[in-house]
C-alpha positions in Angstrom: 40.1 93.3 93.7 40.1 91.7 97.2 43.4 89.5 96.3 45.1 92.9 94.8 44.0 94.9 98.1 46.0 91.5 100.4 48.2 91.8 98.1 49.2 95.3 98.7 48.1 96.1 102.1 48.9 92.9 104.2 51.2 90.6 101.7 53.5 93.8 101.5 54.0 94.6 105.5 55.0 91.3 106.3 57.4 91.7 103.0 58.8 95.0 104.6 58.6 93.3 108.2 61.0 89.9 106.6 63.9 92.3 105.4 63.5 94.7 108.6 64.5 91.5 110.2 66.8 90.7 107.5 68.3 94.2 107.7 69.2 93.6 111.7 70.3 89.4 111.5 72.9 91.8 109.2 74.0 94.2 111.2 74.5 91.5 114.0 76.1 89.2 112.1 78.8 91.6 111.0 79.1 93.9 114.1 79.4 91.6 117.2 82.7 89.0 117.3 81.6 86.4 117.7 80.3 85.6 114.7 83.5 86.4 112.7 84.4 82.7 112.1 81.0 82.4 109.9 81.1 85.3 107.8 84.9 84.8 107.1 83.6 81.1 105.9 81.7 83.3 103.5 83.7 86.7 103.1 85.5 85.4 100.4 83.1 83.0 98.2 80.8 84.1 95.3 78.5 82.0 93.4 79.5 82.7 90.3 82.4 80.8 91.1 80.0 78.1 90.1 79.9 79.1 86.8 84.1 79.2 86.2 84.4 75.7 88.1 81.7 74.1 86.9 80.4 75.4 83.5 83.0 77.4 81.8 84.6 75.5 79.2 88.5 75.1 80.1 89.5 73.4 76.6 88.4 76.4 74.8 91.4 78.0 73.4 92.2 82.2 73.3 94.2 83.2 69.8 93.4 86.4 70.8 96.4 89.2 70.6 98.1 88.3 74.2 100.8 86.3 73.6 102.2 84.9 77.3 106.0 83.5 77.3 107.6 82.1 81.1 110.8 83.5 81.3 111.0 81.2 84.2 114.6 81.9 86.4 116.5 83.0 83.8 119.3 85.6 84.7 119.3 89.0 83.3 122.0 88.1 80.3 119.8 85.1 79.1 116.6 87.3 79.1 118.2 90.3 77.3 119.1 87.1 74.4 115.1 86.5 74.8 114.6 90.5 73.7 116.7 90.0 71.0 114.9 87.3 69.8 111.2 88.6 71.0 111.9 91.7 68.7 112.8 89.9 65.9 109.1 88.7 65.5 108.2 92.2 65.7 104.7 92.8 68.5 103.3 95.8 68.9 103.9 95.6 72.6 106.8 93.9 74.7 105.2 93.7 78.2 107.7 92.8 81.2 105.8 91.1 84.1 109.6 92.3 86.2 110.7 94.5 87.6 115.2 94.6 87.6 115.2 96.7 91.4 118.7 96.8 91.3 122.1 96.5 88.9 124.2 93.5 89.6 126.7 93.3 88.0 128.7 94.1 84.4 126.4 91.8 82.3 123.9 94.2 83.0 125.1 96.3 80.1 123.3 93.8 77.6 120.1 94.1 79.0 120.3 97.6 79.4 121.4 97.7 75.5 118.3 95.6 74.6 115.6 98.0 77.3 117.0 100.8 75.0 116.8 99.2 71.6 113.0 99.3 71.4 110.2 102.0 72.3 107.4 99.3 72.7 108.5 98.3 76.7 106.0 98.6 78.9 106.8 97.9 82.0 105.4 96.9 85.9 106.0 98.0 89.0 104.8 97.1 92.2 102.9 100.4 94.0 102.4 101.7 97.4 99.8 103.5 98.0 99.4 104.3 101.7 102.3 106.3 101.1 104.1 106.4 98.7 107.5 106.0 99.4 108.3 102.1 98.8 107.4 101.7 94.7 109.5 99.0 93.2 110.4 100.1 90.0 113.2 98.9 87.6 115.9 101.1 88.3 117.2 103.8 86.7 120.1 101.9 84.8 118.2 100.2 82.8 114.8 102.8 81.7 113.6 105.8 83.2 109.8 104.5 82.7 107.2 104.0 85.6 104.3 102.5 83.0 101.9 100.4 85.4 101.6 98.5 88.7 100.7 95.0 88.9 99.3 94.9 92.2 96.0 93.5 92.2 92.6 94.4 94.6 92.2 91.7 97.8 92.0 91.9 100.8 95.6 89.9 101.4 97.0 89.0 98.2 98.5 85.7 99.1 94.8 84.8 100.5 92.0 85.7 99.3 90.8 85.8 95.8 91.7 87.7 92.7 88.4 89.0 91.5 88.9 92.7 90.9 91.2 95.3 90.0 91.3 98.3 89.0 92.1 100.4 86.0 93.5 103.4 87.2 94.4 104.2 90.6 95.7 107.3 92.9 95.9 108.9 89.0 98.3 105.8 88.7 97.3 104.4 85.6 97.5 99.6 85.8 100.2 97.2 84.4 97.4 96.2 81.8 95.8 99.8 81.4 99.8 101.2 80.4 100.0 98.1 78.0 96.3 98.7 76.4 97.4 102.8 75.8 100.5 101.5 74.2 98.3 98.9 71.4 95.7 100.2 71.1 94.7 104.4 71.2 91.3 104.1 71.1 90.6 100.8 73.0 92.7 103.4 76.1 90.1 106.8 75.9 87.2 103.9 76.8 88.8 102.7 79.5 89.8 106.4 80.8 85.9 106.3 81.3 86.0 103.8 83.9 88.6 106.2 85.8 89.0 105.3 89.0 86.3 102.5 89.0 85.9 99.0 91.0 86.2 96.3 87.8 85.7 92.9 87.7 87.3 91.0 85.9 85.8 88.4 83.5 88.6 85.8 83.2 88.7 83.6 80.2 90.9 80.6 80.9 93.9 79.6 82.9 97.6 79.3 80.7 96.2 76.4 79.3 93.7 78.6 77.2 96.1 81.5 75.9 99.1 81.6 73.3 102.2 80.9 75.9 105.4 79.5 75.0 109.0 78.6 77.5 112.6 80.0 77.0 113.8 77.1 75.7 110.5 77.3 72.9 111.2 80.4 72.3 115.4 80.2 71.8 115.0 77.5 69.5 116.2 77.8 66.4 113.4 77.0 64.7 111.2 78.6 66.6 108.5 81.0 64.2 109.2 84.5 65.7 106.6 85.7 63.4 104.1 84.6 65.7 104.5 87.1 68.0 103.8 90.1 64.8 101.6 92.9 65.8 100.8 90.3 69.2 101.5 91.8 72.7 104.4 89.7 74.1 103.7 89.2 78.0 106.6 87.8 80.4 107.3 87.1 83.4 107.0 84.7 85.5 105.5 81.4 85.0 106.7 78.3 87.1 109.7 75.5 86.1 108.8 73.7 83.1 109.3 69.7 84.0 109.2 70.6 87.5 107.6 67.3 89.7 104.4 68.4 90.3 105.2 67.7 93.7 107.6 70.5 94.0 105.3 73.7 93.4 106.3 76.7 92.4 103.7 79.0 93.4 106.0 81.8 93.2 103.7 85.3 92.1 100.3 82.2 92.8 97.0 83.5 93.1 93.9 82.3 93.9 91.1 83.4 91.4 87.5 81.9 91.3 88.8 78.8 88.7 90.1 77.8 91.6 88.5 74.4 91.1 88.1 74.2 95.0 85.8 76.2 95.6 86.3 76.0 99.9 88.6 74.4 102.2 92.3 73.9 102.4 93.8 74.4 98.4 96.8 76.0 96.2 96.4 79.2 93.8 95.9 77.9 90.5 97.1 81.9 88.3 100.5 83.2 87.5 100.1 86.9 88.0 100.9 87.7 84.2 98.3 85.1 82.8 95.7 86.9 85.1 97.1 89.9 83.8 96.5 88.8 80.3 92.7 87.8 81.7 92.2 91.6 81.9 94.1 92.2 78.4 91.2 90.6 77.1 88.5 92.0 78.8 89.7 94.8 77.9 90.6 94.8 73.9 87.2 91.8 74.0 85.1 95.1 75.8 83.8 92.0 77.4 82.8 93.5 81.2 80.8 92.0 83.8 78.1 94.5 84.9 77.4 94.0 88.6 74.4 95.3 89.9 74.1 96.7 93.1 73.6 96.8 96.4 70.7 98.9 96.0 69.5 97.1 93.0 69.8 93.3 94.3 67.9 94.5 97.7 64.8 95.8 95.5 65.3 92.9 93.1 65.3 90.5 95.9 61.4 92.5 97.6 60.0 92.0 94.7 60.6 88.0 94.0 59.5 87.6 97.9 56.2 89.4 97.8 55.9 87.8 94.7 56.6 84.4 97.0 54.0 85.3 99.7 50.5 85.2 98.5 51.6 81.5 98.1 53.3 80.9 101.1 51.2 82.4 103.4 48.4 80.0 101.5 50.1 77.2 102.7 50.7 78.8 106.0 46.4 78.7 107.2 46.3 75.3 105.4 48.3 74.0 108.4 51.4 73.6 109.4 51.6 69.9 107.1 50.8 71.4 103.6 52.9 74.4 105.3 56.2 71.9 106.5 55.7 69.8 103.6 54.6 72.2 100.6 56.3 75.0 101.4 59.7 73.3 102.0 59.4 71.9 98.5 59.1 75.7 97.7 62.4 76.7 99.2 64.1 74.0 97.7 62.9 74.4 94.2 63.2 78.6 94.5 67.1 77.9 95.5 68.3 75.4 92.9 66.0 78.1 90.4 67.9 80.7 92.0 71.4 79.5 91.9 70.5 78.7 88.2 69.3 81.8 86.9 72.0 83.1 88.5 74.8 81.4 87.4 72.5 81.9 83.5 72.7 85.6 83.4 76.5 85.7 84.7 76.9 83.9 81.4 75.3 85.2 78.8 74.8 88.1 79.7 77.2 89.5 81.3 75.7 90.1 84.8 76.5 89.5 88.3 73.9 89.1 90.3 74.2 88.8 94.3 72.0 86.2 95.4 72.6 86.0 98.8 69.8 88.3 99.4 67.4 86.4 98.2 68.4 83.0 99.4 69.0 84.0 103.0 65.1 85.3 103.2 64.0 82.4 100.9 65.3 80.3 103.7 63.8 81.9 106.4 60.8 82.9 105.0 58.8 80.0 107.5 60.5 81.2 110.3 59.6 85.2 109.4 56.0 84.3 108.8 55.9 82.6 112.2 57.6 84.9 113.7 54.8 87.8 112.4 52.0 86.6 113.1 53.7 86.2 116.6 54.3 90.1 116.3 51.0 90.7 115.3 49.4 89.0 118.1 52.1 90.9 120.7 50.3 93.8 118.9 46.8 92.4 119.4 46.4 91.2 122.7 49.3 92.7 125.0 49.6 96.2 123.6 45.8 96.5 123.0 46.3 97.5 119.8 42.6 97.0 117.1 43.9 96.4 113.7 42.6 93.4 110.9 44.2 91.1 109.8 44.5 87.2 108.2 46.5 85.9 111.2 44.1 86.9 113.8 41.3 84.7 114.5 37.6 85.5 113.1 36.9 86.7 116.3 39.7 88.6 116.7 39.0 90.6 113.2 35.1 91.2 114.8 
């Protein structure tokens, strides 16, 4: 009973003090410009990136309904012939991550004829969400369809890591949502329930993890077009085959959590069409990531630190030797456990818990305990407020 009383009074008050200090520090770090370099350094990093870069099996080949084809740098006549070849396989949906912004010459007529010969095309466009006046669509000479925006979520799409997307935004639907709408109406109805909710992308892999073909492979007379039957065929730019690795082709290539470099300077790692393919795989397989909301992170972190406090305070009362040595060991082991459990939960339960708050509290716990003791002594000796606490000497409590 004595321990429970102490647990729900002394340790609870100490925990409230700790999280009050953490909240104050977070306000300072977020609102004072001198700390901008530190906040920027960690802004584009998530602990779950470790799962993609160090844990996830990158040798798995996805065998589902999505097939990716590289249009390379082919002209419109060649693309028209490519589409003819693709349609011979009778795919369910042909999605074009390509925008034909304007007519170029009379050869465009062949492409127009092909685009109008079938009703299974889905077109992507670049949306201007700020004023709506600079949307980039395929020219109406080819089609009047305006299916889905290809924009992805990132503060700076050239430098930010693409972790999320919006299935719908400002009464418009994303490119991947438009593809699902054509491919499977029942899955699309489920997708509609997410509305404008920002959704974390559950990445399955990069280009090598998907079934994909380059232009020459598809146009080869020996190519078996039946492998495209009833599939979603996604066409877009995937770099140039047989190009020297030193001459990097990074057009339409973005940063994702699969990047082999977690921090520092690195090259973009994934082409836009592959990101859309990952989104399609996630939606079709209903393989969404459940993100613990901020209030849930705060509550869980509060409870965990509360449970650790009796141990840390016990070491504190034993003296500096115990507190500094054994306490440091508790911090080290606790930090490793937090990282390990976060990755396991993400991997096996599709739940992302941001351990940043919990880790920060654990690392700063000895400092906060010392501050708490100093705060109590200040109130007791300077402000003459009388109360009992284990952090005051026996004579002071009398």
